[in-house]
N, C-alpha and C positions, 0 to 999 in steps of 0.2 A: 541690351548691350551697355556695357559701363564703359566709358573713356576717361582715362587720366590724362590729362593735357599740362599738369604741372609735376615737377620732380622737387624733391627735397636735397637741398645741397648741405651736406655735413660741415664742409669748410665754414661758408658763410652764415650757416643755421639759419636759412630762408627757403621761400619756396620761389623757384623760378619757371618761366615758360619752356615746354618743351617743343623742340622742333618736330618730334617723332611720337605722337601720342600712342600709348599702349592701351589697347582694346580689350576687354575681358568680357565673356558672355555669362550672363547672368539668367539663372532659370527661374521666373516667377510662375507660382502655382496658383491659381484661382480657387478658392475656399468658399464652399457654401455658408460657412459661418460669416464671412465678410458680407455677404449679400444679406444675410438675416439681420445683421448688425447695422446695415444701413439702412434697412426697413424700419427695425426697431426705434433708430433714431429720428427717422422721419415720423414715425407714430407718435414718439415722445414729444416732439415739437407740435404737433397737431394737438394733443392730448393739453400741453401748456396752454396754447391759446383757445382751446375750448372751456379750460377751468377760468382763464382770466375774464372770457365773456361772460361766463356762469356767476363770477363774483361780481361783475358790474350789473348784471340784471338783477340780482339778489340785492345788492345795495339800492339801486333803483325801485325794487318792490318796497323795500323799507321804508324808503323816503315818501313813496305813494301812500303806504299804510300809515304812516306818521301823518301826513297833511290829511287824510281824509279823516282821521281821529280828531285832529284839531278843528277840521269843519263843522264836524259831528258836533263837538262840544260847545262851539259856538252857535250853532243854530240850535240846541237844547237852552241854552242860557237865553238866548233870544226869545223864544217861545215861552218861557217861564217868565222873563221879565216883562214881556207883552201881557201875558194874562195876569201878571201881579198889578200893572199899570194902565192897565184899561180904564177909560173913562166910562162911567154908567151914563146913560143916554138920560137926560133930565124930562121929566113929564112934562106935557105941554099943557099949561095951565089955562 
């Protein structure tokens, strides 16, 4: 149902409140396409949230991989430096 509670006055060119609102029946038809659209919008929202989560996880994995490579390089460098600098035991005379 649609109700009109204001009327247009041509003389004053403005809306004014009506003491007797007019009612008009309006027919609304539920469409299965509307339900499909609402489901699709909800699914898209979930998909966008999942994509954002996946992007964050991917960035964290890249960071973890980079720090692992840095630690591995430092470890290899220290092993090589330790091998070169190793002090030979002096024979006891």
